[in-house]
C-alpha angles and dihedrals in degrees: 000000000000117000128188101205099187117054134133125210128187134195115260091245092059088050090049094045098036094141091054092052092046087061093045101054132033095205092053089045092051093051103034109029091099112084090225091062100099123217116205133188123221089260092053091048092051089050091051090047091052091048092050102039095250112155101190136011132196108225109209126193121220131246097266113190089214117076090207091055089050090056093044093053095038087059090054093048092049091048091049091051090053091050093047105027096158094046108039134054112189133217119193127209134213138186099243091204088065087080115193092011088059092051093048089050093050090050090050093050093046091051089049092055107268111153099202152012118248171285086275116185106190095175091057096034090055106242137107122241087217092060101104094187088064101031103042095068090049093048090047091056091045090053094045093054098031091241124167111240110216125187127182104248138166144181123268092232132052129059126333119243136171109283097012090139132189103268098117130171091271092056091047091048091054089050091050092049089050091053106029092162090070 
C-alpha cells in the first residue's frame, strides 16, 4: 500500500475565493499568496492519487489563525473523509489560543473520525509549545482519543522557503520532555 502522509485539501469555495481568504488569515496568506502555491479539493486529490498509484492520503488541515476558519475547513475534511472513507484519513486543526472552543472542536473532530490534530503552526498561530496552560488541554484530548499531534517543523539549517517556520528539533524536544506521556 502506498500512503501519502502529507497532503492538504481545501473546499471549492476557498479555491474560488482565494484572494478573500488571503486577507482573512495570515497563515493561509503566508502559505498560499504565491500563485504557484496550488490549492486542491478532495476530488482533485483523489484524481491525482489515482493517476499516481497512491492508495491512501492523509489530509491535513493548516494552522489557521482564525478559530472559525479551523472549524470551516475541519467540516470539509470530515465530509471528505466520509465521502472517501477508504482513500482519505483526516487531521483537524484548531487555534490553541481559542481555549475551550478549541477543545470542543477537537472533541467533535475526534468523534467524527479524525485521526490527528494538525498541522499546527505555533509560530504563525501565536503560541508557544512550551506553554503548558495552552498545550496540556490539547495533549489531554489527543491522549484521550489516541490522536496523532502534528506540528509544522523544520531544521535550522538548509535552504529558506516560504513558511519554513521556527519550530526546530530543540523546540520539539522541549515539548516532548514537557509531555513525556505522548
